[in-house]
N, C-alpha and C positions, 0 to 999 in steps of 0.2 A: 700731378697728374701724369700719365703716360701716354705721352702723344704719338707715339709709334703704334701702340696696341689701338689707341683712338682711331686712327686713321684707317688701321686695318680691319676693325670692326665695322666701320662704317662702309668701306670697300664690299666686305661681305654681303652686308644687307642690300646694298645698291645692284650688287651683281644678282641677288636673290630676285629681287623685284624686276631687273630688267629682263631677265630670262621669263619670269610669270608674265609679264607685259606681252613680249613676243608670243609666248605660247598661247596667251589669251586671244590675241589678236588673229592668230591663226587657226583659232577654234579648237586648240587641242588640250585644253584643261578639264573637258566635262566628261571625259570616259576614264575614270578612274585615275591613279597616281602616274603622271606621266613620266617614264625613264629619264628624260634629261632634267625635270625638275627634282626628282629625288636624287640624282645624282649631285646636284648643287647643294641641296639640302644635307646630304651626307658629308660632303666634302666641306662645308661650313661648319657643320656640327664637328667633325674632326679638329678643323683648325681652332674652334672655340675651346673644345677640351684642351688643346694646348695651351692656351691663354690662360685658362682657369688654373692650370696647374703651374703657370709662372707668376700669376698675380691673384689668384683667388677669382671670385666672383666679380665681374667688370661693373663696379657700382659707379654711381654718378661722381664722387670723388676722386675714383680711380682714373676714369677714362673720360670724364665729362657726360652730360646729359644726353647728347646726339648719340654718342658710342655705346652708352647703357641701354639707350632705345634699341640701338641695332644689335646689340648682343641679345636683347629679349626677341627680336624679330625671328634671329636664327634660331633661337632656342623655341618658338611659337611654331616655326615651320619644320622642325627637325620631327615631324609626324611618326617616321619610321624607327624612333629610338626613344621609348616609353621611358628607360631609367635615366637618360639624359635630361629627359624633360621633367621628372619628378625630382631628380637631384637637384637641378637647377631652380626648380620652385623652393625646395628647402633652403637652398643658399640664399634665395630672395628672401624668405622670412627671416633668416638670420641677420641680413641686412637691409630690414625694411625701412629704416630711416634714412637709408641711402639709395633707395630704388623708389622709382616712378609707381604708385600705387596701381595705377590703372594697368600697367604691365603684369603686376601680380595676379590683379583680378581677373584678366583675358587668359593668363597661363592656366590659373586655377579651374577655370571654366572649362578650357578646352581640354584639360587631363580628365576630369570628371567626365566630359562628355564622351570622350573616346573609350572610358572605361565603363560606358552604359549606366553612370549616375548622374543625379541631377546637379545642375550648376547652382551657383550662389547669386551672381552678379546679372545672368540674362544675357551674356554676350555672344554665345553661340546660337546660331539660328538653325532650324531644319531647313529641309528643302522647300518648304511653304513660305520661308522668310519669317517665319515668327519663332520666338526664343524656344530653344529646347527646354524640357521641363526644369524647373529650379526646385530648389529644398523648401523654399517658402515664400509663397507668393505675399503673404501679409506682411514681410519684412524686406520684400524685394527692393523696393525703393530707399529703404533704409540703408541696405547694403550699398546700393549702387552710388549712394550720396557719398558714402564713406570714401569711395575711390574716384571721385569727382565724374561720375556718369551721369547724364541726365535722366530724371524720372520718368518712368512709363505713365500713361493714363491708365485709369482704372478699367477701361475699355480695352486696352493693351495687354494689360495683367490677366483680365479674364480670357483673352484667346490664347494664353499658355497653356498648352497640354498639362494635364496633371503627370504626377511620376508614375502612376499605375500604366500610362501608355508608352513608356520607355520600350519595353519588349515589341510592342506593335511597332514603334518608330524604327527601331532596330530591323524587324522582319522586312521591311519595305526595301531594303537594300541588301540583299543576300552577299553580293561581291564585297561590299565595304565591311560587313560584319565579318566575313571570312578573313579579309585582310587584317582587321583588327585582331582576331584570334591569332593568326599567323605571325604577327608583328610582337604580340605580347601583352596589348590592351586588356584584351578580354582574357581570363584565364578559365579553363574548362578542366573540369575534374576527371 
């Protein structure tokens, strides 16, 4: 196990969370992507890229479970860098026996939602605090159990909007959609 990278990854995640907590306590996280948070995310993403160049994807066997989870947090929060998130997801698949399956599920869903696509596991919520549309409501709980997520009740599943509502959900926040287009999450012709 690489102790130095392990400690560094944990520190990157801790810094992310401490800045997030500070900005949230000041009420500064609800109006778009805060520049200070974006800076932390970009710095962490750059450092993670360099770590990956040295050791490959930071799996549990390479850096330990806590540091592998910390690497995932850095990736999950690198929202301004679609190619990094997608590339790391592919590396997670290649190393799936050495990765927390929950982390893969959350990252898959996040990537899908940023691309205006239905998610598989129901981990990403709409502004109404209900899951963003899912690929298959009938198999949602089966998919969740595969990655150790708790099941939804039938009532909760019925509240999840259908795939046909994705465009409507996107249209509710024009600034967010414009940001995703600018960042490269949504490709326009």
